[in-house]
C-alpha positions in Angstrom: 0.3 -72.4 33.1 2.5 -70.7 30.6 2.5 -67.1 29.3 1.5 -66.9 25.6 4.3 -65.7 23.3 1.9 -63.9 21.0 -1.3 -61.9 21.4 -4.6 -63.7 20.9 -5.5 -64.1 17.3 -1.9 -63.7 16.1 -1.9 -67.0 14.2 -4.8 -66.0 12.0 -3.1 -62.7 10.8 0.6 -63.8 10.7 0.5 -64.4 6.9 -1.1 -61.1 5.9 0.7 -58.9 3.4 0.5 -55.2 3.2 0.2 -53.5 -0.2 0.6 -49.8 -1.1 -1.1 -48.7 -4.3 -1.6 -45.3 -5.9 -5.1 -43.9 -6.5 -5.7 -43.9 -10.3 -7.5 -40.6 -10.0 -5.3 -38.4 -7.8 -2.1 -40.4 -7.2 -2.4 -40.6 -3.4 -1.1 -43.8 -1.9 -3.4 -46.2 -0.1 -2.3 -49.1 2.0 -4.5 -52.3 2.3 -3.8 -55.8 3.6 -4.2 -59.0 1.7 -7.4 -59.9 3.5 -9.1 -56.6 2.4 -9.1 -57.1 -1.4 -12.8 -58.0 -1.5 -13.9 -54.9 0.4 -14.6 -51.5 -1.1 -12.0 -48.8 -0.5 -12.1 -45.0 -0.9 -9.1 -42.8 -1.5 -8.3 -40.6 1.5 -7.3 -37.8 -1.0 -10.1 -37.5 -3.5 -12.8 -39.7 -1.9 -13.3 -41.8 -5.1 -13.7 -45.5 -4.8 -10.4 -47.4 -5.7 -10.6 -50.6 -7.7 -7.5 -52.4 -6.6 -7.7 -54.9 -9.5 -7.1 -51.9 -11.8 -4.5 -50.2 -9.5 -0.8 -50.1 -10.2 1.1 -51.8 -7.3 3.8 -49.5 -6.0 5.0 -51.5 -2.9 4.5 -54.8 -1.1 5.6 -55.7 2.4 
């Protein structure tokens, strides 16, 4: 028996990308991952819902 080199589930998440986008209402940055685009997100600053299809992308990792 060999020791796994990665934690369980690693392979399903290894190709995710992280995006940072500014809230169009208050300008606070919000980070989401590429598998979260279809979910609803609220700004941590103003509490309004963020539509990431209308958001200006400020960073990508």
